[in-house]
PAZAPA-4460 file (N, C-alpha, C; in steps of 0.05 Angstrom, whole numbers, plus 32768, in hexadecimal, padded with zeros to 4 digits):
% residues 245
    n_x    n_y    n_z   ca_x   ca_y   ca_z    c_x    c_y    c_z   seq   type   mol
   8455   812B   8345   8437   8128   833E   842B   8115   834F     1      X     A
   8414   811F   835C   8405   810E   8370   83F1   80FC   8360     2      X     A
   83F9   80E4   8360   83E7   80CE   834C   83D2   80C1   835F     3      X     A
   83CD   80CC   8376   83B5   80BD   8385   839A   80BE   8375     4      X     A
   838E   80A7   8377   8377   80A3   8365   837A   80AA   8347     5      X     A
   8391   80A8   833E   8394   80B1   8321   838C   809A   8310     6      X     A
   837D   80A3   82FA   8373   8090   82E7   8386   8095   82CD     7      X     A
   838E   80AA   82C8   839E   80B1   82B2   83B7   80C1   82B9     8      X     A
   83D1   80B7   82B4   83E9   80C3   82BC   83FA   80C6   82A0     9      X     A
   83FC   80DD   8298   840D   80E3   8280   8425   80F2   8288    10      X     A
   843B   80E6   8281   8456   80F3   828A   846B   80FA   8272    11      X     A
   8471   8111   826C   8486   8119   8259   847C   8110   823D    12      X     A
   8461   8110   8235   8459   8104   821D   845E   811B   8203    13      X     A
   846C   810D   81F0   8471   811E   81D9   8466   8110   81C0    14      X     A
   845D   8121   81AB   8455   8115   8193   845F   8127   817D    15      X     A
   846E   811B   816B   847C   812A   8155   846E   8121   813B    16      X     A
   8465   8134   8129   845D   812E   810D   8474   8134   80FB    17      X     A
   847A   8123   80E8   8491   8127   80D7   8488   8123   80BB    18      X     A
   848E   813A   80A9   848A   813B   808F   84A4   813F   807F    19      X     A
   84B0   812B   8077   84CC   812D   806C   84E0   8137   807F    20      X     A
   84EC   814D   807A   8500   8154   8090   84F5   816B   80A6    21      X     A
   84D9   816D   80A0   84CA   8180   80B3   84BE   8174   80CA    22      X     A
   84C5   817C   80E0   84BB   8170   80FC   84A9   8182   8109    23      X     A
   848E   817B   8112   847F   818D   8120   8475   817F   813C    24      X     A
   847D   818E   8151   8477   8184   816A   8458   8188   8172    25      X     A
   8448   8174   8170   842C   8175   8176   8428   8175   8195    26      X     A
   8436   8164   81A6   8437   8164   81C0   8455   8167   81CA    27      X     A
   8458   8177   81DF   8473   817D   81EA   8477   8179   8205    28      X     A
   8483   8161   820C   8489   815C   8225   8471   8161   823D    29      X     A
   8459   8153   8233   8444   815C   8242   843C   8149   825C    30      X     A
   8437   8154   8272   842E   8144   828A   8410   814A   828F    31      X     A
   8402   8134   8296   83E4   8138   829E   83DD   8120   82AE    32      X     A
   83CC   8127   82C4   83C2   8112   82D5   83A2   811A   82D8    33      X     A
   8393   8104   82D4   8375   8104   82D5   836D   80EF   82E9    34      X     A
   8360   80F5   82FE   8357   80E3   8311   833C   80D9   830E    35      X     A
   8335   80C5   831B   8319   80B5   8317   8306   80C9   831D    36      X     A
   82F1   80CB   830C   82DA   80DB   8312   82DB   80F8   8308    37      X     A
   82F4   8100   82FC   82F5   811B   82F1   82E9   8120   82D5    38      X     A
   82DE   8137   82D3   82D9   813F   82B8   82EA   8155   82AD    39      X     A
   82F9   8152   8299   830F   8164   8291   8308   816E   8274    40      X     A
   830A   8188   826D   830A   8193   8257   8324   819B   824E    41      X     A
   8327   8199   8234   8344   81A1   8225   833A   81B4   820F    42      X     A
   8347   81CD   8212   8340   81E4   81FE   835A   81ED   81F3    43      X     A
   8357   81FC   81DC   836C   8207   81D0   8367   820E   81B3    44      X     A
   8378   8220   81A7   8373   8225   818A   8377   820E   817A    45      X     A
   836E   8211   815F   8372   81FC   814A   8393   81F6   8148    46      X     A
   8397   81E0   814B   83B6   81D9   8147   83C5   81D8   8161    47      X     A
   83B6   81DC   8178   83C5   81DC   8191   83CE   81C1   819B    48      X     A
   83C3   81AB   818E   83C9   8190   819A   83AE   8184   81A9    49      X     A
   8399   818E   81AA   8381   8182   81B8   837D   8166   81B0    50      X     A
   8376   8162   8197   8370   8148   818E   8385   8136   8190    51      X     A
   839D   813F   8189   83B6   812C   8189   83B9   8123   81A8    52      X     A
   83B3   8136   81BA   83B6   812F   81D7   83A2   8116   81DC    53      X     A
   838B   8118   81D4   8376   8105   81D9   837F   80EC   81CC    54      X     A
   8384   80ED   81B6   838B   80D4   81A2   83A7   80C8   81B1    55      X     A
   83BA   80D6   81BC   83D1   80C8   81CB   83CD   80BF   81E3    56      X     A
   83BB   80CC   81F3   83B4   80C3   8210   83A4   80AC   820F    57      X     A
   8392   80A9   81F9   8383   808F   81F7   8392   8079   81E9    58      X     A
   83A9   807B   81DE   83B7   8067   81D1   83AF   8067   81B4    59      X     A
   83A0   8076   81A8   8396   8075   818D   83AD   807B   817A    60      X     A
   83BE   808E   8184   83D7   8096   8176   83EE   808F   8186    61      X     A
   8403   808A   8179   841F   8083   818A   842B   80A0   8191    62      X     A
   843B   809A   81A8   844A   80B4   81B2   8467   80B0   81A8    63      X     A
   8475   80C7   81A8   8495   80C8   81A2   84A3   80C7   81BA    64      X     A
   8495   80CD   81D2   84A5   80CE   81EB   8491   80D1   8200    65      X     A
   849D   80C8   8218   848C   80C9   8231   847B   80AE   8239    66      X     A
   8469   80B0   824A   845D   8099   8257   8441   80A2   8258    67      X     A
   842F   808F   8252   840E   8093   8259   8406   807B   8263    68      X     A
   83FB   807F   8280   83ED   8067   828F   83CF   806D   828F    69      X     A
   83C1   805B   828B   83A2   805C   828C   839A   8045   829D    70      X     A
   838F   804A   82B3   8383   8035   82C8   839C   801F   82CE    71      X     A
   83B3   802C   82D2   83C9   801E   82DC   83D8   800C   82C9    72      X     A
   83D1   8014   82AF   83E1   8006   8299   83F2   801A   8286    73      X     A
   8407   8013   8280   8416   8024   826E   840E   801E   8252    74      X     A
   8405   8030   8244   83F9   8028   822A   840C   8021   8214    75      X     A
   8425   802F   8214   8438   802B   8201   844E   8015   8208    76      X     A
   8447   800A   821F   845B   7FF3   8225   844B   7FD8   821A    77      X     A
   8434   7FDA   8213   8424   7FC6   8208   8426   7FC2   81EA    78      X     A
   8422   7FA9   81E0   8420   7FA3   81C3   8407   7FB4   81B9    79      X     A
   8407   7FB8   819F   83EE   7FC4   8194   83D4   7FB5   8199    80      X     A
   83D7   7F9C   8198   83BC   7F8C   819F   83B5   7F8E   81BA    81      X     A
   83CA   7F90   81CB   83C3   7F92   81E9   83B6   7FAC   81EE    82      X     A
   83C3   7FC0   81E2   83B9   7FDB   81E7   839B   7FDD   81DC    83      X     A
   8397   7FD3   81C3   837B   7FD3   81B9   8365   7FC6   81CB    84      X     A
   836F   7FAF   81D7   835D   7FA0   81E9   835A   7FB2   8202    85      X     A
   836E   7FBE   820C   836A   7FCF   8225   835A   7FE5   8223    86      X     A
   835D   7FF0   820A   834D   8009   8201   832C   8000   8201    87      X     A
   8329   7FE9   81F5   830E   7FE0   81F2   82FF   7FDA   820E    88      X     A
   8310   7FD3   821F   8304   7FCD   8239   8305   7FE3   824E    89      X     A
   8312   7FF8   8248   8315   800E   825B   830F   802A   8252    90      X     A
   830B   802D   823B   8305   8047   822E   82EC   8046   821C    91      X     A
   82DF   8060   821D   82C9   8062   8209   82CD   807E   81FC    92      X     A
   82C5   807F   81E2   82CA   8096   81D0   82B0   80A2   81C6    93      X     A
   82B0   80BE   81C8   829D   80CC   81B9   82AA   80E1   81A8    94      X     A
   82A3   80E1   818F   82B2   80F2   817E   829B   8108   8171    95      X     A
   82A6   811D   8163   8296   8131   8155   8284   8122   8140    96      X     A
   8292   8111   8132   8284   80FF   811E   8276   80EB   812D    97      X     A
   825D   80E2   8129   824F   80D0   813A   825E   80B4   8133    98      X     A
   8264   80B0   811D   8271   8092   8115   825D   807C   811D    99      X     A
   8244   807F   8115   8231   806C   8119   822D   805B   8100   100      X     A
   8228   8042   8104   8225   802F   80E9   8209   8036   80DD   101      X     A
   8205   8040   80C6   81ED   8049   80BB   81D5   8031   80BC   102      X     A
   81DD   801C   80B5   81CA   8007   80B4   81C1   7FF9   80CC   103      X     A
   81CE   8002   80E5   81C8   7FF6   80FD   81B6   8007   810C   104      X     A
   81A2   7FFF   811D   8194   800C   812D   81A5   8017   8145   105      X     A
   8198   8028   8154   81A6   8035   816C   81AF   8020   817F   106      X     A
   819E   800B   8186   81A8   7FF7   819A   81BC   7FE5   818B   107      X     A
   81BD   7FDF   8173   81D2   7FD2   8164   81EA   7FDE   8165   108      X     A
   81E9   7FFA   815D   8203   8007   8163   8210   8008   817C   109      X     A
   8201   800A   8193   820A   800B   81AC   8214   7FEE   81B6   110      X     A
   8206   7FD9   81AE   8210   7FC0   81B8   8228   7FB3   81A7   111      X     A
   822E   7FBF   818E   8242   7FB2   817E   825E   7FB4   818B   112      X     A
   8264   7FC6   819B   8280   7FC8   81A8   8282   7FB0   81BC   113      X     A
   826A   7FAD   81CA   8267   7F9A   81DF   826A   7F7D   81D2   114      X     A
   8260   7F7A   81BC   8265   7F5C   81AE   827C   7F57   81A6   115      X     A
   828C   7F6E   819C   82A7   7F6A   8191   82BB   7F65   81AA   116      X     A
   82B6   7F6B   81C0   82C7   7F63   81D4   82BD   7F49   81E4   117      X     A
   82A9   7F3B   81DA   82A1   7F20   81E2   8289   7F21   81F7   118      X     A
   827E   7F36   81F9   8265   7F36   820B   8250   7F25   81FD   119      X     A
   8241   7F16   820E   822B   7F06   8203   8215   7F14   81F6   120      X     A
   8207   7F0D   81E3   81F5   7F1C   81D3   81DF   7F26   81E7   121      X     A
   81D5   7F17   81F9   81C1   7F1F   8209   81C9   7F34   821C   122      X     A
   81E0   7F34   8229   81EA   7F45   823B   81EE   7F61   822A   123      X     A
   81FA   7F60   8213   8202   7F76   8202   81E9   7F84   81FD   124      X     A
   81D6   7F74   81F6   81B9   7F83   81F1   81AF   7F8F   8209   125      X     A
   81AF   7F83   8221   81A5   7F90   8237   81B4   7FAA   8240   126      X     A
   81CD   7FA8   823E   81DE   7FBD   8245   81DA   7FD5   8231   127      X     A
   81D9   7FCF   8216   81D1   7FE3   8204   81B8   7FEF   8209   128      X     A
   81A5   7FE2   820D   8189   7FEE   8214   818C   7FFF   822A   129      X     A
   8198   7FF5   8240   819A   8005   8259   81A8   8022   8256   130      X     A
   81B9   801F   8246   81CB   8038   8240   81B9   804D   822E   131      X     A
   81AD   8040   821B   819C   8053   820C   8185   805E   821B   132      X     A
   8178   804F   8231   8169   805C   8243   8176   8073   8253   133      X     A
   818C   806C   825B   819C   807D   826D   819F   809B   825F   134      X     A
   81A5   8099   8244   81A7   80B3   8235   818D   80BD   8228   135      X     A
   8176   80B0   8231   815A   80B9   822A   8153   80B4   820C   136      X     A
   815D   809B   8204   8153   8097   81E7   8145   8078   81E9   137      X     A
   8134   8073   81FC   8128   805B   81FA   8113   805B   81E4   138      X     A
   8108   8071   81DC   80F6   8070   81C4   8105   806E   81A9   139      X     A
   811F   8070   81AB   812D   8070   818D   813F   8053   818A   140      X     A
   813C   8042   819C   814E   802B   819B   814F   801D   8182   141      X     A
   8138   801D   8172   813A   800D   8159   813A   801F   8142   142      X     A
   8142   8039   8143   8146   804B   812C   8161   804C   8127   143      X     A
   8166   804C   810C   8180   8052   80FE   8188   8070   8100   144      X     A
   81A4   8075   80FF   81AC   808E   8100   819E   80A1   80EF   145      X     A
   8196   809B   80D8   818B   80AE   80C4   8170   80B4   80CE   146      X     A
   8164   80A8   80E0   814A   80AC   80EE   814C   80BC   8104   147      X     A
   8166   80C6   810E   8166   80D4   8126   8175   80EF   8121   148      X     A
   816E   8105   8133   817E   811C   8132   819A   811C   813A   149      X     A
   81A7   812F   8133   81C5   8132   813D   81C7   812D   8159   150      X     A
   81B7   813A   8169   81BA   8138   8187   81B3   811A   818F   151      X     A
   819D   810D   8182   8199   80F2   8189   81B2   80DF   8182   152      X     A
   81BD   80E4   8168   81D3   80D5   8162   81EC   80D6   8173   153      X     A
   81EF   80F0   817F   8206   80F2   8192   8202   80E6   81AA   154      X     A
   81EA   80E3   81B3   81E0   80D5   81CA   81E2   80B6   81C9   155      X     A
   81DE   80AE   81B0   81E4   8091   81AB   8202   808E   81AD   156      X     A
   8211   809D   81A2   8230   809A   81A6   8238   8099   81C3   157      X     A
   822B   80AB   81D1   8233   80AB   81F0   8228   8092   81FC   158      X     A
   8214   8086   81F8   820B   806C   81FF   821E   8058   81F8   159      X     A
   8226   8058   81DE   8239   8045   81D7   8256   8049   81E6   160      X     A
   825C   805D   81EB   8278   8061   81F9   8274   8057   8215   161      X     A
   825C   8057   8222   8258   8050   823E   8251   8035   8242   162      X     A
   8246   8028   822C   823D   800D   8232   8252   7FF8   823C   163      X     A
   8267   7FFC   8232   827E   7FED   823B   8289   7FF0   8256   164      X     A
   827C   8004   8267   8284   800D   8280   82A2   8014   8283   165      X     A
   82AA   802A   8274   82C5   8030   8273   82D0   8040   8288   166      X     A
   82E7   8040   828F   82F3   804F   82A4   82F6   806B   829D   167      X     A
   82FA   8070   8285   82FD   808E   827B   82ED   808E   825C   168      X     A
   82E1   80A7   8259   82D5   80AB   8241   82E3   80C4   8236   169      X     A
   82EC   80C1   821A   82FA   80D7   820C   82E7   80DF   81F8   170      X     A
   82E2   80FD   81FA   82CD   810A   81E7   82DB   811E   81DA   171      X     A
   82DE   811B   81BF   82ED   812B   81AF   82D7   813F   819F   172      X     A
   82D3   8157   81A7   82C2   816C   819C   82A2   815C   8199   173      X     A
   829B   8153   81AE   8281   8144   81AE   8269   8156   81A4   174      X     A
   826A   816F   81AA   8255   8181   81A1   825C   8191   8184   175      X     A
   8272   8189   8178   8277   819A   8162   8267   8196   814A   176      X     A
   8255   8183   8148   8242   8181   8132   8225   8188   8139   177      X     A
   8221   8196   8150   8207   8199   815B   8203   81B8   815D   178      X     A
   81EB   81C3   815C   81E4   81DD   8161   81E6   81E0   817E   179      X     A
   81E4   81FC   8188   81EB   8203   81A1   81D5   81F4   81B6   180      X     A
   81BF   81F3   81AE   81AB   81E6   81C4   81B1   81C9   81C6   181      X     A
   81B3   81BB   81B0   81BD   81A0   81B1   81D7   8199   81C1   182      X     A
   81E7   81AC   81BA   8203   81AA   81C8   8201   81AC   81E5   183      X     A
   81F0   81C0   81EE   81EA   81C2   820E   81DE   81AA   8218   184      X     A
   81CD   819C   8208   81BE   8186   8213   81D2   816B   8214   185      X     A
   81E4   816C   8202   81F6   8155   8204   820B   815B   821A   186      X     A
   8213   8173   821F   8226   817C   8235   8215   8174   824D   187      X     A
   81FC   817C   8250   81EC   8174   8266   81EE   8156   8271   188      X     A
   81EE   8146   8259   81EE   8128   825F   820B   8122   8268   189      X     A
   821E   812B   825C   823C   8126   8262   823F   812D   827F   190      X     A
   8238   8147   8284   823C   8150   82A0   822C   8140   82B7   191      X     A
   8216   8138   82AF   8204   8128   82C1   8212   810D   82C7   192      X     A
   821D   8100   82B2   822A   80E5   82B5   8243   80E7   82C3   193      X     A
   8253   80FD   82C3   8266   8103   82D3   8261   8109   82F3   194      X     A
   824D   811A   82F3   8247   8126   8310   8237   810E   831F   195      X     A
   8228   80FF   8313   8213   80EB   8321   821E   80D0   8322   196      X     A
   8230   80CB   830D   823A   80AF   830B   8257   80AD   830C   197      X     A
   8266   80C2   8310   8283   80C5   8314   8291   80BB   82FC   198      X     A
   8284   80BA   82E3   8293   80B4   82C9   82AA   80C8   82C5   199      X     A
   82C2   80BB   82BF   82D8   80CF   82B6   82D4   80D3   8298   200      X     A
   82D8   80EF   8294   82D5   80F8   827A   82EB   810D   8273   201      X     A
   82F7   8108   825C   830C   811C   8253   8300   8127   8237   202      X     A
   82F9   8140   8236   82EC   814C   8220   82FD   8164   8213   203      X     A
   82FC   815E   81FA   830B   8173   81E8   82F7   8184   81DA   204      X     A
   82FC   819F   81DD   82E7   81B3   81CD   82F6   81CC   81C9   205      X     A
   82EA   81DA   81B4   82F5   81F3   81AD   82E2   8207   81B6   206      X     A
   82CA   81FF   81BF   82B3   8210   81C6   82BA   821B   81E3   207      X     A
   82BA   8235   81E8   82BB   8240   8203   82A4   823C   8216   208      X     A
   828B   8238   820A   8275   8233   8217   8274   8219   8223   209      X     A
   8281   8206   8213   8281   81E9   821D   8299   81E7   8231   210      X     A
   82AE   81F4   822A   82C2   81F6   823E   82BA   81FF   825B   211      X     A
   82A7   8213   825C   82A0   821B   8276   828E   8208   8284   212      X     A
   8286   81F4   827A   8274   81DB   828B   8284   81CB   8299   213      X     A
   829F   81C9   8290   82AE   81B4   829E   82BD   81BB   82BA   214      X     A
   82BE   81AB   82CE   82CB   81B5   82E7   82E9   81BA   82E5   215      X     A
   82F4   81AB   82D2   8312   81B1   82CF   8317   81B9   82AF   216      X     A
   8326   81CE   82AE   832A   81D6   8291   834A   81D7   828D   217      X     A
   8350   81CB   8277   836F   81CC   826E   8371   81DA   8253   218      X     A
   8382   81EC   8253   8387   81FD   823A   83A3   81F5   822D   219      X     A
   83A0   81EF   8212   83B8   81E9   8204   83C1   8200   81F3   220      X     A
   83DD   8203   81ED   83E6   8211   81D8   8400   8203   81CC   221      X     A
   8405   8202   81B3   841A   81F8   81A7   8426   81E1   81B4   222      X     A
   8414   81CF   81B7   841C   81B4   81C2   8423   81B1   81E1   223      X     A
   841D   81C6   81F0   8420   81C6   820C   8409   81CF   821C   224      X     A
   8406   81C5   8236   83F3   81CD   8245   83FB   81E7   8251   225      X     A
   83EB   81FA   8250   83F0   8217   8257   83E0   821E   826F   226      X     A
   83CB   8213   8275   83B9   8219   828A   83A8   81FF   8294   227      X     A
   83A3   81FF   82AF   8398   81E8   82B8   8389   81F2   82D1   228      X     A
   836D   81F6   82D0   8360   8203   82E3   8346   81F5   82EB   229      X     A
   833F   81F7   8303   8324   81EE   830D   8311   8205   8312   230      X     A
   82F7   81FE   8305   82E5   8214   8303   82C9   820B   830D   231      X     A
   82BB   821F   8318   829F   821C   8321   828F   8216   8309   232      X     A
   827E   8200   830D   826C   81FE   82F2   824E   81FE   82FE   233      X     A
   8242   8211   82F4   8226   8219   82FF   8211   8214   82ED   234      X     A
   8216   820A   82D2   8201   8208   82BD   81EF   81EF   82C7   235      X     A
   81D3   81F5   82C5   81C1   81E0   82CB   81C1   81C9   82BB   236      X     A
   81BB   81B3   82C6   81B7   819C   82B8   819C   8199   82AE   237      X     A
   8198   8194   8293   817C   818E   8288   8175   8171   828E   238      X     A
   8160   8169   8297   8156   814E   8297   8157   813E   827E   239      X     A
   8162   8125   8281   8164   8115   8267   814A   810F   825D   240      X     A
   8135   8110   826F   8119   810A   8266   810E   8120   8253   241      X     A
   811A   8138   8255   8110   814A   823F   8118   8145   8222   242      X     A
   8102   814B   8212   810B   8145   81F4   8123   8153   81E8   243      X     A
   8133   8146   81DA   814A   814F   81CE   8143   814E   81AF   244      X     A
   8147   8164   819F   8147   8162   8185   815B   8154   8174   245      X     A
***
């Protein structure tokens, strides 16, 4: 495995779920390398291991075998506390469920993770406002989630994921709760961030139209990687200055 400029190196990763005497192999001796600046999509049928893969590679779930290195650090050689701290400083997350705090405004939701890792209040607010501007939500900084559309809420979660300047962003079905038009616009933003700013993104999706938007597409089946291809991406990027519903 050529690890030149590797950000993520997973070797022989296995994950077993056990219920009584029954064992189910969710990930089976899996190898994966992601380089700095890549945008990688992961597709597969329900139960193929897509979300389990994301959770294990990010250290949210333990593994039963193998090794995962992110930014030169072996995640599972760390204590739980050290792994949590490493994740907070090097990773951002975007999920299908927006997971925004209902009583907080957009800017408060974005700045909260920065405050939790010790960023000074003034700097956290500055960075949160800058990221909301980057995702086209300057006009929504003081709005609560209930006052925003689904597409706007997902853009807040993207701003929150990026505000900490992560090495890698994990996106698990980021368009799953959006209609097709909003999904396209969210993907426009993610693709733009990758293309123009070199943000490394690993994205899980069940949607073939979304999978067609990523430069590298991995397919899973029964806990294994069965395909890994690079593909031409020709979909136009919509300006972030255009209104999003």
